[in-house]
TORKOL-4160 file (C-alpha; in steps of 0.2 Angstrom, whole numbers, padded with zeros to 4 digits, m for minus):
379
<pt num="1" X="0027" Y="0063" Z="m0101"/>
<pt num="2" X="0028" Y="0071" Z="m0084"/>
<pt num="3" X="0025" Y="0057" Z="m0071"/>
<pt num="4" X="0014" Y="0062" Z="m0056"/>
<pt num="5" X="0007" Y="0044" Z="m0052"/>
<pt num="6" X="0021" Y="0037" Z="m0041"/>
<pt num="7" X="0007" Y="0030" Z="m0029"/>
<pt num="8" X="0001" Y="0019" Z="m0044"/>
<pt num="9" X="0017" Y="0012" Z="m0048"/>
<pt num="10" X="0035" Y="0018" Z="m0049"/>
<pt num="11" X="0050" Y="0015" Z="m0063"/>
<pt num="12" X="0062" Y="0002" Z="m0058"/>
<pt num="13" X="0078" Y="0006" Z="m0051"/>
<pt num="14" X="0092" Y="0005" Z="m0062"/>
<pt num="15" X="0104" Y="m0005" Z="m0050"/>
<pt num="16" X="0089" Y="m0016" Z="m0046"/>
<pt num="17" X="0086" Y="m0018" Z="m0065"/>
<pt num="18" X="0104" Y="m0023" Z="m0067"/>
<pt num="19" X="0103" Y="m0036" Z="m0052"/>
<pt num="20" X="0088" Y="m0043" Z="m0060"/>
<pt num="21" X="0097" Y="m0047" Z="m0076"/>
<pt num="22" X="0112" Y="m0054" Z="m0068"/>
<pt num="23" X="0102" Y="m0065" Z="m0056"/>
<pt num="24" X="0092" Y="m0071" Z="m0070"/>
<pt num="25" X="0106" Y="m0075" Z="m0082"/>
<pt num="26" X="0119" Y="m0082" Z="m0070"/>
<pt num="27" X="0110" Y="m0088" Z="m0054"/>
<pt num="28" X="0094" Y="m0096" Z="m0062"/>
<pt num="29" X="0094" Y="m0111" Z="m0053"/>
<pt num="30" X="0078" Y="m0118" Z="m0045"/>
<pt num="31" X="0078" Y="m0115" Z="m0026"/>
<pt num="32" X="0069" Y="m0132" Z="m0023"/>
<pt num="33" X="0084" Y="m0142" Z="m0033"/>
<pt num="34" X="0098" Y="m0151" Z="m0022"/>
<pt num="35" X="0112" Y="m0148" Z="m0034"/>
<pt num="36" X="0124" Y="m0133" Z="m0033"/>
<pt num="37" X="0114" Y="m0122" Z="m0044"/>
<pt num="38" X="0100" Y="m0123" Z="m0034"/>
<pt num="39" X="0108" Y="m0121" Z="m0018"/>
<pt num="40" X="0117" Y="m0105" Z="m0025"/>
<pt num="41" X="0099" Y="m0098" Z="m0029"/>
<pt num="42" X="0094" Y="m0103" Z="m0013"/>
<pt num="43" X="0107" Y="m0094" Z="m0004"/>
<pt num="44" X="0103" Y="m0078" Z="m0013"/>
<pt num="45" X="0084" Y="m0080" Z="m0007"/>
<pt num="46" X="0088" Y="m0083" Z="0010"/>
<pt num="47" X="0100" Y="m0068" Z="0011"/>
<pt num="48" X="0087" Y="m0057" Z="0002"/>
<pt num="49" X="0074" Y="m0064" Z="0016"/>
<pt num="50" X="0087" Y="m0058" Z="0030"/>
<pt num="51" X="0089" Y="m0042" Z="0023"/>
<pt num="52" X="0071" Y="m0037" Z="0021"/>
<pt num="53" X="0069" Y="m0043" Z="0039"/>
<pt num="54" X="0082" Y="m0032" Z="0045"/>
<pt num="55" X="0074" Y="m0017" Z="0036"/>
<pt num="56" X="0057" Y="m0020" Z="0044"/>
<pt num="57" X="0064" Y="m0027" Z="0062"/>
<pt num="58" X="0055" Y="m0043" Z="0060"/>
<pt num="59" X="0060" Y="m0061" Z="0061"/>
<pt num="60" X="0065" Y="m0067" Z="0046"/>
<pt num="61" X="0055" Y="m0084" Z="0047"/>
<pt num="62" X="0040" Y="m0072" Z="0045"/>
<pt num="63" X="0045" Y="m0065" Z="0029"/>
<pt num="64" X="0036" Y="m0075" Z="0014"/>
<pt num="65" X="0039" Y="m0070" Z="m0005"/>
<pt num="66" X="0023" Y="m0067" Z="m0015"/>
<pt num="67" X="0016" Y="m0060" Z="m0032"/>
<pt num="68" X="0013" Y="m0043" Z="m0024"/>
<pt num="69" X="0002" Y="m0034" Z="m0011"/>
<pt num="70" X="m0014" Y="m0041" Z="m0018"/>
<pt num="71" X="m0009" Y="m0059" Z="m0014"/>
<pt num="72" X="0001" Y="m0054" Z="0001"/>
<pt num="73" X="m0016" Y="m0047" Z="0008"/>
<pt num="74" X="m0026" Y="m0062" Z="0003"/>
<pt num="75" X="m0014" Y="m0076" Z="0009"/>
<pt num="76" X="m0011" Y="m0066" Z="0025"/>
<pt num="77" X="m0029" Y="m0064" Z="0031"/>
<pt num="78" X="m0031" Y="m0083" Z="0027"/>
<pt num="79" X="m0016" Y="m0088" Z="0038"/>
<pt num="80" X="m0022" Y="m0078" Z="0053"/>
<pt num="81" X="m0039" Y="m0084" Z="0053"/>
<pt num="82" X="m0033" Y="m0102" Z="0051"/>
<pt num="83" X="m0024" Y="m0100" Z="0067"/>
<pt num="84" X="m0030" Y="m0107" Z="0084"/>
<pt num="85" X="m0031" Y="m0088" Z="0091"/>
<pt num="86" X="m0046" Y="m0086" Z="0078"/>
<pt num="87" X="m0055" Y="m0103" Z="0080"/>
<pt num="88" X="m0075" Y="m0101" Z="0083"/>
<pt num="89" X="m0074" Y="m0083" Z="0080"/>
<pt num="90" X="m0083" Y="m0077" Z="0065"/>
<pt num="91" X="m0082" Y="m0057" Z="0066"/>
<pt num="92" X="m0070" Y="m0046" Z="0056"/>
<pt num="93" X="m0066" Y="m0027" Z="0057"/>
<pt num="94" X="m0060" Y="m0017" Z="0043"/>
<pt num="95" X="m0063" Y="m0001" Z="0034"/>
<pt num="96" X="m0073" Y="0005" Z="0020"/>
<pt num="97" X="m0058" Y="0012" Z="0011"/>
<pt num="98" X="m0048" Y="m0003" Z="0011"/>
<pt num="99" X="m0039" Y="m0009" Z="m0004"/>
<pt num="100" X="m0048" Y="m0020" Z="m0017"/>
<pt num="101" X="m0038" Y="m0036" Z="m0012"/>
<pt num="102" X="m0044" Y="m0034" Z="0006"/>
<pt num="103" X="m0062" Y="m0029" Z="0001"/>
<pt num="104" X="m0064" Y="m0044" Z="m0010"/>
<pt num="105" X="m0057" Y="m0056" Z="0002"/>
<pt num="106" X="m0069" Y="m0050" Z="0015"/>
<pt num="107" X="m0083" Y="m0053" Z="0003"/>
<pt num="108" X="m0077" Y="m0071" Z="0001"/>
<pt num="109" X="m0077" Y="m0073" Z="0019"/>
<pt num="110" X="m0094" Y="m0066" Z="0021"/>
<pt num="111" X="m0101" Y="m0080" Z="0009"/>
<pt num="112" X="m0092" Y="m0092" Z="0021"/>
<pt num="113" X="m0101" Y="m0087" Z="0035"/>
<pt num="114" X="m0091" Y="m0073" Z="0044"/>
<pt num="115" X="m0099" Y="m0056" Z="0049"/>
<pt num="116" X="m0089" Y="m0039" Z="0042"/>
<pt num="117" X="m0091" Y="m0024" Z="0050"/>
<pt num="118" X="m0084" Y="m0009" Z="0039"/>
<pt num="119" X="m0079" Y="0007" Z="0046"/>
<pt num="120" X="m0080" Y="0025" Z="0039"/>
<pt num="121" X="m0065" Y="0037" Z="0040"/>
<pt num="122" X="m0067" Y="0055" Z="0049"/>
<pt num="123" X="m0064" Y="0071" Z="0040"/>
<pt num="124" X="m0045" Y="0068" Z="0040"/>
<pt num="125" X="m0047" Y="0052" Z="0031"/>
<pt num="126" X="m0044" Y="0041" Z="0047"/>
<pt num="127" X="m0052" Y="0028" Z="0058"/>
<pt num="128" X="m0060" Y="0033" Z="0074"/>
<pt num="129" X="m0053" Y="0023" Z="0089"/>
<pt num="130" X="m0069" Y="0024" Z="0099"/>
<pt num="131" X="m0079" Y="0018" Z="0085"/>
<pt num="132" X="m0067" Y="0004" Z="0081"/>
<pt num="133" X="m0068" Y="m0001" Z="0100"/>
<pt num="134" X="m0088" Y="0000" Z="0099"/>
<pt num="135" X="m0088" Y="m0011" Z="0084"/>
<pt num="136" X="m0078" Y="m0025" Z="0093"/>
<pt num="137" X="m0088" Y="m0040" Z="0099"/>
<pt num="138" X="m0082" Y="m0055" Z="0109"/>
<pt num="139" X="m0081" Y="m0065" Z="0093"/>
<pt num="140" X="m0071" Y="m0053" Z="0084"/>
<pt num="141" X="m0056" Y="m0063" Z="0076"/>
<pt num="142" X="m0048" Y="m0051" Z="0065"/>
<pt num="143" X="m0046" Y="m0032" Z="0063"/>
<pt num="144" X="m0040" Y="m0027" Z="0045"/>
<pt num="145" X="m0035" Y="m0009" Z="0043"/>
<pt num="146" X="m0023" Y="m0003" Z="0030"/>
<pt num="147" X="m0006" Y="0007" Z="0037"/>
<pt num="148" X="m0006" Y="0021" Z="0023"/>
<pt num="149" X="m0021" Y="0026" Z="0012"/>
<pt num="150" X="m0015" Y="0025" Z="m0007"/>
<pt num="151" X="m0029" Y="0037" Z="m0012"/>
<pt num="152" X="m0026" Y="0052" Z="m0001"/>
<pt num="153" X="m0010" Y="0046" Z="0009"/>
<pt num="154" X="m0017" Y="0047" Z="0026"/>
<pt num="155" X="m0009" Y="0035" Z="0039"/>
<pt num="156" X="m0021" Y="0026" Z="0052"/>
<pt num="157" X="m0018" Y="0024" Z="0071"/>
<pt num="158" X="m0009" Y="0008" Z="0070"/>
<pt num="159" X="m0002" Y="0008" Z="0087"/>
<pt num="160" X="m0018" Y="0013" Z="0096"/>
<pt num="161" X="m0027" Y="m0001" Z="0085"/>
<pt num="162" X="m0012" Y="m0013" Z="0089"/>
<pt num="163" X="m0014" Y="m0010" Z="0108"/>
<pt num="164" X="m0033" Y="m0013" Z="0106"/>
<pt num="165" X="m0031" Y="m0030" Z="0098"/>
<pt num="166" X="m0017" Y="m0036" Z="0110"/>
<pt num="167" X="m0029" Y="m0030" Z="0125"/>
<pt num="168" X="m0045" Y="m0040" Z="0116"/>
<pt num="169" X="m0034" Y="m0055" Z="0110"/>
<pt num="170" X="m0039" Y="m0050" Z="0092"/>
<pt num="171" X="m0028" Y="m0053" Z="0076"/>
<pt num="172" X="m0023" Y="m0037" Z="0066"/>
<pt num="173" X="m0019" Y="m0037" Z="0049"/>
<pt num="174" X="m0012" Y="m0022" Z="0040"/>
<pt num="175" X="m0009" Y="m0018" Z="0020"/>
<pt num="176" X="0007" Y="m0007" Z="0021"/>
<pt num="177" X="0009" Y="m0006" Z="0002"/>
<pt num="178" X="0008" Y="0012" Z="0002"/>
<pt num="179" X="0020" Y="0016" Z="0017"/>
<pt num="180" X="0036" Y="0003" Z="0015"/>
<pt num="181" X="0050" Y="0015" Z="0009"/>
<pt num="182" X="0042" Y="0032" Z="0014"/>
<pt num="183" X="0043" Y="0031" Z="0033"/>
<pt num="184" X="0050" Y="0019" Z="0045"/>
<pt num="185" X="0042" Y="0003" Z="0048"/>
<pt num="186" X="0050" Y="m0003" Z="0063"/>
<pt num="187" X="0037" Y="0001" Z="0076"/>
<pt num="188" X="0023" Y="m0004" Z="0064"/>
<pt num="189" X="0029" Y="m0020" Z="0061"/>
<pt num="190" X="0029" Y="m0024" Z="0080"/>
<pt num="191" X="0010" Y="m0019" Z="0081"/>
<pt num="192" X="0004" Y="m0030" Z="0068"/>
<pt num="193" X="0001" Y="m0049" Z="0065"/>
<pt num="194" X="0003" Y="m0050" Z="0047"/>
<pt num="195" X="0006" Y="m0036" Z="0034"/>
<pt num="196" X="0009" Y="m0034" Z="0015"/>
<pt num="197" X="0023" Y="m0025" Z="0003"/>
<pt num="198" X="0023" Y="m0023" Z="m0016"/>
<pt num="199" X="0040" Y="m0021" Z="m0025"/>
<pt num="200" X="0034" Y="m0009" Z="m0038"/>
<pt num="201" X="0029" Y="0004" Z="m0026"/>
<pt num="202" X="0046" Y="0007" Z="m0020"/>
<pt num="203" X="0057" Y="0006" Z="m0037"/>
<pt num="204" X="0057" Y="m0013" Z="m0038"/>
<pt num="205" X="0050" Y="m0026" Z="m0052"/>
<pt num="206" X="0031" Y="m0028" Z="m0053"/>
<pt num="207" X="0025" Y="m0045" Z="m0049"/>
<pt num="208" X="0034" Y="m0048" Z="m0033"/>
<pt num="209" X="0030" Y="m0043" Z="m0016"/>
<pt num="210" X="0031" Y="m0048" Z="0004"/>
<pt num="211" X="0018" Y="m0057" Z="0015"/>
<pt num="212" X="0023" Y="m0056" Z="0033"/>
<pt num="213" X="0015" Y="m0066" Z="0047"/>
<pt num="214" X="0020" Y="m0067" Z="0065"/>
<pt num="215" X="0031" Y="m0083" Z="0066"/>
<pt num="216" X="0023" Y="m0086" Z="0083"/>
<pt num="217" X="0007" Y="m0090" Z="0077"/>
<pt num="218" X="0003" Y="m0107" Z="0071"/>
<pt num="219" X="m0008" Y="m0106" Z="0054"/>
<pt num="220" X="m0013" Y="m0119" Z="0041"/>
<pt num="221" X="m0008" Y="m0118" Z="0022"/>
<pt num="222" X="m0022" Y="m0111" Z="0011"/>
<pt num="223" X="m0017" Y="m0122" Z="m0003"/>
<pt num="224" X="m0015" Y="m0141" Z="0002"/>
<pt num="225" X="0001" Y="m0149" Z="m0002"/>
<pt num="226" X="0010" Y="m0132" Z="m0004"/>
<pt num="227" X="0029" Y="m0134" Z="m0001"/>
<pt num="228" X="0035" Y="m0117" Z="m0006"/>
<pt num="229" X="0037" Y="m0105" Z="0007"/>
<pt num="230" X="0033" Y="m0116" Z="0021"/>
<pt num="231" X="0017" Y="m0119" Z="0013"/>
<pt num="232" X="0013" Y="m0101" Z="0012"/>
<pt num="233" X="0010" Y="m0100" Z="m0007"/>
<pt num="234" X="0013" Y="m0111" Z="m0021"/>
<pt num="235" X="0025" Y="m0110" Z="m0037"/>
<pt num="236" X="0043" Y="m0109" Z="m0041"/>
<pt num="237" X="0050" Y="m0093" Z="m0032"/>
<pt num="238" X="0054" Y="m0079" Z="m0043"/>
<pt num="239" X="0073" Y="m0076" Z="m0036"/>
<pt num="240" X="0078" Y="m0062" Z="m0050"/>
<pt num="241" X="0063" Y="m0052" Z="m0044"/>
<pt num="242" X="0066" Y="m0055" Z="m0026"/>
<pt num="243" X="0084" Y="m0050" Z="m0028"/>
<pt num="244" X="0079" Y="m0035" Z="m0037"/>
<pt num="245" X="0067" Y="m0030" Z="m0025"/>
<pt num="246" X="0078" Y="m0031" Z="m0010"/>
<pt num="247" X="0092" Y="m0020" Z="m0019"/>
<pt num="248" X="0076" Y="m0006" Z="m0022"/>
<pt num="249" X="0071" Y="m0009" Z="m0005"/>
<pt num="250" X="0089" Y="m0004" Z="0002"/>
<pt num="251" X="0089" Y="0011" Z="m0009"/>
<pt num="252" X="0074" Y="0017" Z="m0002"/>
<pt num="253" X="0077" Y="0014" Z="0016"/>
<pt num="254" X="0094" Y="0022" Z="0015"/>
<pt num="255" X="0087" Y="0038" Z="0006"/>
<pt num="256" X="0071" Y="0037" Z="0016"/>
<pt num="257" X="0073" Y="0054" Z="0026"/>
<pt num="258" X="0079" Y="0064" Z="0012"/>
<pt num="259" X="0066" Y="0058" Z="m0001"/>
<pt num="260" X="0052" Y="0061" Z="0013"/>
<pt num="261" X="0059" Y="0080" Z="0014"/>
<pt num="262" X="0060" Y="0081" Z="m0004"/>
<pt num="263" X="0042" Y="0075" Z="m0007"/>
<pt num="264" X="0036" Y="0086" Z="0008"/>
<pt num="265" X="0045" Y="0101" Z="0000"/>
<pt num="266" X="0037" Y="0098" Z="m0018"/>
<pt num="267" X="0019" Y="0095" Z="m0009"/>
<pt num="268" X="0020" Y="0114" Z="0000"/>
<pt num="269" X="0027" Y="0121" Z="m0017"/>
<pt num="270" X="0013" Y="0113" Z="m0026"/>
<pt num="271" X="m0001" Y="0119" Z="m0015"/>
<pt num="272" X="0006" Y="0136" Z="m0014"/>
<pt num="273" X="0006" Y="0136" Z="m0033"/>
<pt num="274" X="m0012" Y="0134" Z="m0034"/>
<pt num="275" X="m0015" Y="0150" Z="m0022"/>
<pt num="276" X="m0024" Y="0158" Z="m0037"/>
<pt num="277" X="m0038" Y="0145" Z="m0036"/>
<pt num="278" X="m0038" Y="0141" Z="m0017"/>
<pt num="279" X="m0056" Y="0146" Z="m0015"/>
<pt num="280" X="m0060" Y="0132" Z="m0028"/>
<pt num="281" X="m0048" Y="0118" Z="m0021"/>
<pt num="282" X="m0052" Y="0106" Z="m0007"/>
<pt num="283" X="m0037" Y="0096" Z="m0001"/>
<pt num="284" X="m0040" Y="0080" Z="0008"/>
<pt num="285" X="m0027" Y="0076" Z="0022"/>
<pt num="286" X="m0022" Y="0072" Z="0040"/>
<pt num="287" X="m0012" Y="0084" Z="0050"/>
<pt num="288" X="0007" Y="0084" Z="0052"/>
<pt num="289" X="0015" Y="0067" Z="0052"/>
<pt num="290" X="m0001" Y="0058" Z="0050"/>
<pt num="291" X="0001" Y="0063" Z="0032"/>
<pt num="292" X="0012" Y="0054" Z="0019"/>
<pt num="293" X="0018" Y="0070" Z="0009"/>
<pt num="294" X="0020" Y="0061" Z="m0007"/>
<pt num="295" X="0002" Y="0059" Z="m0010"/>
<pt num="296" X="m0009" Y="0074" Z="m0013"/>
<pt num="297" X="m0027" Y="0071" Z="m0015"/>
<pt num="298" X="m0038" Y="0086" Z="m0021"/>
<pt num="299" X="m0053" Y="0093" Z="m0032"/>
<pt num="300" X="m0056" Y="0107" Z="m0041"/>
<pt num="301" X="m0074" Y="0112" Z="m0038"/>
<pt num="302" X="m0085" Y="0110" Z="m0052"/>
<pt num="303" X="m0072" Y="0100" Z="m0063"/>
<pt num="304" X="m0073" Y="0081" Z="m0063"/>
<pt num="305" X="m0059" Y="0072" Z="m0060"/>
<pt num="306" X="m0058" Y="0060" Z="m0074"/>
<pt num="307" X="m0059" Y="0076" Z="m0085"/>
<pt num="308" X="m0045" Y="0084" Z="m0075"/>
<pt num="309" X="m0035" Y="0069" Z="m0077"/>
<pt num="310" X="m0038" Y="0068" Z="m0097"/>
<pt num="311" X="m0034" Y="0086" Z="m0099"/>
<pt num="312" X="m0017" Y="0084" Z="m0088"/>
<pt num="313" X="m0014" Y="0069" Z="m0100"/>
<pt num="314" X="m0018" Y="0079" Z="m0116"/>
<pt num="315" X="m0003" Y="0092" Z="m0109"/>
<pt num="316" X="0009" Y="0080" Z="m0105"/>
<pt num="317" X="0007" Y="0075" Z="m0087"/>
<pt num="318" X="0001" Y="0059" Z="m0079"/>
<pt num="319" X="m0010" Y="0061" Z="m0064"/>
<pt num="320" X="m0023" Y="0049" Z="m0058"/>
<pt num="321" X="m0041" Y="0049" Z="m0050"/>
<pt num="322" X="m0038" Y="0036" Z="m0037"/>
<pt num="323" X="m0031" Y="0019" Z="m0035"/>
<pt num="324" X="m0027" Y="0010" Z="m0050"/>
<pt num="325" X="m0035" Y="m0006" Z="m0044"/>
<pt num="326" X="m0051" Y="0003" Z="m0047"/>
<pt num="327" X="m0048" Y="0013" Z="m0063"/>
<pt num="328" X="m0063" Y="0010" Z="m0074"/>
<pt num="329" X="m0076" Y="0010" Z="m0060"/>
<pt num="330" X="m0090" Y="0022" Z="m0061"/>
<pt num="331" X="m0091" Y="0025" Z="m0043"/>
<pt num="332" X="m0081" Y="0038" Z="m0033"/>
<pt num="333" X="m0064" Y="0033" Z="m0025"/>
<pt num="334" X="m0068" Y="0022" Z="m0010"/>
<pt num="335" X="m0059" Y="0035" Z="0002"/>
<pt num="336" X="m0071" Y="0047" Z="m0003"/>
<pt num="337" X="m0086" Y="0036" Z="0001"/>
<pt num="338" X="m0078" Y="0032" Z="0017"/>
<pt num="339" X="m0076" Y="0050" Z="0022"/>
<pt num="340" X="m0095" Y="0052" Z="0018"/>
<pt num="341" X="m0090" Y="0065" Z="0003"/>
<pt num="342" X="m0105" Y="0066" Z="m0008"/>
<pt num="343" X="m0105" Y="0059" Z="m0025"/>
<pt num="344" X="m0103" Y="0073" Z="m0036"/>
<pt num="345" X="m0088" Y="0081" Z="m0027"/>
<pt num="346" X="m0081" Y="0064" Z="m0023"/>
<pt num="347" X="m0081" Y="0061" Z="m0042"/>
<pt num="348" X="m0070" Y="0078" Z="m0043"/>
<pt num="349" X="m0056" Y="0070" Z="m0033"/>
<pt num="350" X="m0039" Y="0069" Z="m0041"/>
<pt num="351" X="m0023" Y="0061" Z="m0035"/>
<pt num="352" X="m0005" Y="0069" Z="m0038"/>
<pt num="353" X="0009" Y="0059" Z="m0032"/>
<pt num="354" X="0027" Y="0064" Z="m0031"/>
<pt num="355" X="0042" Y="0053" Z="m0032"/>
<pt num="356" X="0061" Y="0054" Z="m0028"/>
<pt num="357" X="0065" Y="0060" Z="m0047"/>
<pt num="358" X="0051" Y="0074" Z="m0047"/>
<pt num="359" X="0058" Y="0090" Z="m0050"/>
<pt num="360" X="0052" Y="0107" Z="m0042"/>
<pt num="361" X="0049" Y="0114" Z="m0060"/>
<pt num="362" X="0038" Y="0099" Z="m0065"/>
<pt num="363" X="0028" Y="0101" Z="m0049"/>
<pt num="364" X="0026" Y="0120" Z="m0052"/>
<pt num="365" X="0021" Y="0118" Z="m0070"/>
<pt num="366" X="0007" Y="0105" Z="m0066"/>
<pt num="367" X="m0001" Y="0116" Z="m0053"/>
<pt num="368" X="m0001" Y="0129" Z="m0066"/>
<pt num="369" X="m0010" Y="0117" Z="m0079"/>
<pt num="370" X="m0023" Y="0114" Z="m0065"/>
<pt num="371" X="m0026" Y="0133" Z="m0062"/>
<pt num="372" X="m0028" Y="0134" Z="m0081"/>
<pt num="373" X="m0040" Y="0121" Z="m0082"/>
<pt num="374" X="m0049" Y="0128" Z="m0067"/>
<pt num="375" X="m0051" Y="0144" Z="m0077"/>
<pt num="376" X="m0056" Y="0136" Z="m0092"/>
<pt num="377" X="m0071" Y="0128" Z="m0083"/>
<pt num="378" X="m0078" Y="0144" Z="m0079"/>
<pt num="379" X="m0079" Y="0150" Z="m0098"/>
């Protein structure tokens, strides 16, 4: 199977896997134990926290280890809303295209009395800053806008949103699961109050991630009586997975520019290879550096996305029709709805995502298969 679904998950880095096994079998102490085995595990944990903080350009005291992006999104938002800065404010602004974990969290908050405003995307898959400013109210407590869209790969204007939040004294959470390891997050991390990361998106193990909350904010634990991670979440820490995630993160940041250039080349090669059917293809993207090159969302006019995906799968190529967290739903991808794409063309959307080991040959062959599918659909 030729894999083109790196936006859904990535294979685990070999060195990260080796570190996982070594830590699990040799340094297996509980970080909460006071004996030497526990202390060694604790030292590994804190070293990983410092290393990740250095890669992100943030204070290590704001780094918390979680089970992944979804939990980090949920707990990050809960932490921000528990702070004094959000007291007596009950309005939240987000987007129609947020990850399911954000949308579900907002639905829970609505049941608790919060008012939620969901903004659409423009035709390039981005938030309109003027619309966001217009939606802001005196009692807006939080703005939650993703950094990179997982379905079409567009980047949001985080700097401008961050400046607006500072000006209006509004808290800002951003889901950065789709961007860590792809682009430098130093400037991003200084614009937000909390963000999320998930290791399996950058060649680390599944079931481990990071939630960051600005340590200057005083927040209340969501789970009463929690002692782990300074009250951020309960449960014994998965030190082997944390160590493996840190190694995977180091590998990705070290090769970030190289991999960015590689996926940008593959993207252009792939689009060029579709020239024969270009009149029947729509590509959803933003301009220039506002587009992550490793994610390519497109549709072949008249070909349902699920059919194209199954045909590619039958021929040995793995692609997707959007976020893996929404697979099985009959509704179109959330991003298509946010961009006001009508139902029928929205359901024709497919996502091709490239990885660091994707070859030119495989990319060209997949494009050729899509050309064949387009032609067959006309018979």
